[in-house]
N, C-alpha and C positions, 0 to 999 in steps of 0.2 A: 488771633482768631483765624480759623480757616474759612475762606469764602465758600458759598454753596457750590460754585462751579468746581473749585479745587477739590472739595470733598467728593463730588461725583467722579472726578478723574481718578482720585486715589482709590475709591471703591471699585472702579472699573479695572484698574491695574491689579488690585487684590484678587478680584474675581478671575481675571485671566490667568494669573500665575498660580492660583491655589485651588481653583475649582476642579472637581473630578473630570469635567469635560475637557478642560485644557490638558490635564494629565494624560487622558486617553489619546488626544490628538498629537501629543509630543513624544509618544513611545518610539524608541528607535525601531526600525524595521527588523522583524524577526526572520531569521533565515529558515526557510522551509525546504528541506533537501529531498529531491526526487531523482529518479533515474529513468532512462528510456525504456518503456515497457507498454507498447500499445496493446489493448485499448485503454489501459489504466492511465498512462501518461503518454500523450502524443506531443513530442517536443520539436518545434521548429527553431525556436530560440527562446531566451528567457522572457520575452514579451509576447510570445505566441505559443501558449501551452493549453492543451485541451485534454479531455479524457474522462472516463467514468469515475475516476478518483480525483483528478486535478480540479474538475469543475466544482463539485460540492465542497472541496477543501477551500477553494478561493471564496465561495459564498460564505462559508463559516467565518473566515478571518475578516471578511468585509463587514458582515453583520455584527461580529464581536468588536469591531472598531480596533482591531489589532493590526497595525501596519506589518506587511510581510514582503519578502522578496524570495522568488524561486531561486534555489541553488541546485545546479545540475552536478551529479556525481554518480557513483556506482552504488548498488544496494548494500554491498559489503561496507563501503565507506560511511554510509548513513549510520549503520549500527555502531561502527567504531567511534564516530563522533559523539553519538549518544552515550556510549560507555565512558569515553574520556571526560565528558561533563565539564568542559572548559568554559562553556558559555551557554546562554539560553538559546536553544534552537529546537526545531521539530522535524520529524519525518511524517509521512502520511501514507495511509493505505496498508498499514501493517496489521498482522494478526496479533492476538494477545496470547502470550505464554508465560509461564512462571519465571523463566530465565530473563526475559526482557523486563518483567516487572521489577527486577532487582535494580535496574539502572535507568529506568525511564518512567515518566508519568503518562498515563493513558487518558485520552478523552473518552466521551461516550462514543458508541459506534457511529460511523458516518456512511457505511455501505455494507450490504450483505451480498456475498458472492452468489452466483448461480452454482449449479452442481459441479462437483469435481469430476473430471473426465480424463481420458487419455487420448493422445494422438498416436496413430500407428501408420505403418505403410499400408497402402491400399490392398485390400484382399489378403491380409496376413492371417491365415487360418490358425496359426499357432497361438496367436494372441486373441483372436476373435472368439475362440471356443470358450473362453472364460467369461462367466456372467457375474462373478463377485470379485471385489478387490482382494478378498482373503485368498481365493483360489489363484488369482494372478500372481500375488506376491509369494505364494508357496511354490510356484513353478520355477525351479532353479535353472531351467533350460533357457529362460528369458532374462534379458537385462533391462533394467529401468534406467532412464536418464533423469537425474535429479540435479537441481540447482544447488550450488554450494551456499550454505548459510540460510537456506530457505526453510520455513515451516509450511507444511501443506495442510495444516489444521490438525486438531487433536486425534480424530479418528484415523486419518491416513498416517500421521507420524507414529502413532502407537502400533498400527498394523505393520509398518515397515520395521520398527524396532523388534516386534514380536516374531515376525516371520523371516526376517533377514534375506530379502531377495538380492540377487546380484545387482549391483548398481554401478553406474558410471557417473561420477560427479563432474559438473561443468559450470563455468561462469557465463556460458553463451546465453543470449536472449532467445526469443521465440523462433526467429528465422534461422539462427545458428543451430538451434536444437533440431529443427526440421532437416537441415543439411546433414547433421550427425546421424539422425534417424535413417535417412535415405542412403547413407554410406555404410549402414550396418553397425555403427558404433554401439547402438543399443536398439531395443525392439519396441519401446514405447516411452513416452514421457508424460508426466502429469501436468495438468493445467486446469484453469477454471473455464466454464462453458463460454464466457464472454471472450476470453483470449483465443479459445479454439475456433470460435466462429470468425473472429478477425483473421486468423491465420488461414483458414479455409477460403477466405475471400481473396487471397493473394493469387493472381493468375499463374504465377510461376510454379505453384505447387498443387493446384486444385485436383489434378488427375492422379497425383502420386500419394496423397495422404487421405486419411479419413479419421473421423472422431468416433470414439467408442464410449458408451455409457455402461453403467453397472447397476445391478439390483440393490446392492447395499449402499445406496446414495442417500445422503441426509441433506437437509437444507444447508446452503453454503455458509461458510464462516463469516463472522463480522470483521470489518476492517476499521481501524482506529487512527486518529492522529496521535503520534507518539512524540513526547517532548523530553528534553534532558531534565535532570533533577534540578538544575539551576534555573529552569523556567519558573517564573513567579506563579504562586498558586492563584493569584487574582486573574492572571491571564488564562490559566486553565479553566477557572470558573466562568469567565466570559466566553471562552470557546464552547464550553458545555451548554451554557445558556443559548448560544446561537444555534447549536445542533438541535436542541430541544425545540426552539422556535421554528426552525426549518423542517422539523419532522423527518429527519433523515434516518434511514435504516430501522424503521419501526417494524 
């Protein structure tokens, strides 16, 4: 016969090792891969990360009770890791497109960008005369600075493909692209309103650059958490539940 106390102990052990709560709390930390890109990701070290994408992402994983660790790499490396699909891992702050949907699982949206704008040299009349993206991209006297491997959202991506502006591809971040702009490597580069405002706040460049908006501007694109196909569907479900509860990107 099993005594009452022993029965309670056995029930407690069973509860701890087989309950869903225990399973949640013993998940191995999921790698969430990000790259330096203020103001989306402001990285001091892996324990000190902030930004308009980093902060809601952390809130989502914490509410979902999915342990995670930030992993710092390049934007190109994030997509490569997702495509290789060797383990469960995620990136965050990515746009949705059909190519990426082939090799990754998308969450619900976590953020909606401000308007798409361009950064130009101060008082550059050749660029400033254009009031529509379509006119700008059709002007082959001007060169656009574009990030390698980036999507700029369906409208911009389609107009670039349709109108074939002169482009200079680069892996540089925001400040690096400003330096290329000021050296005349290209005449403008595309970015979101939030990033443009951050770059304009940097004292080294304030008098040399300016932001330009356009009339064919649409609401900004949504950004998502993007996970490898090996990431368990239950984890994706919990991530989406947390996004819904937090009321992100409504």
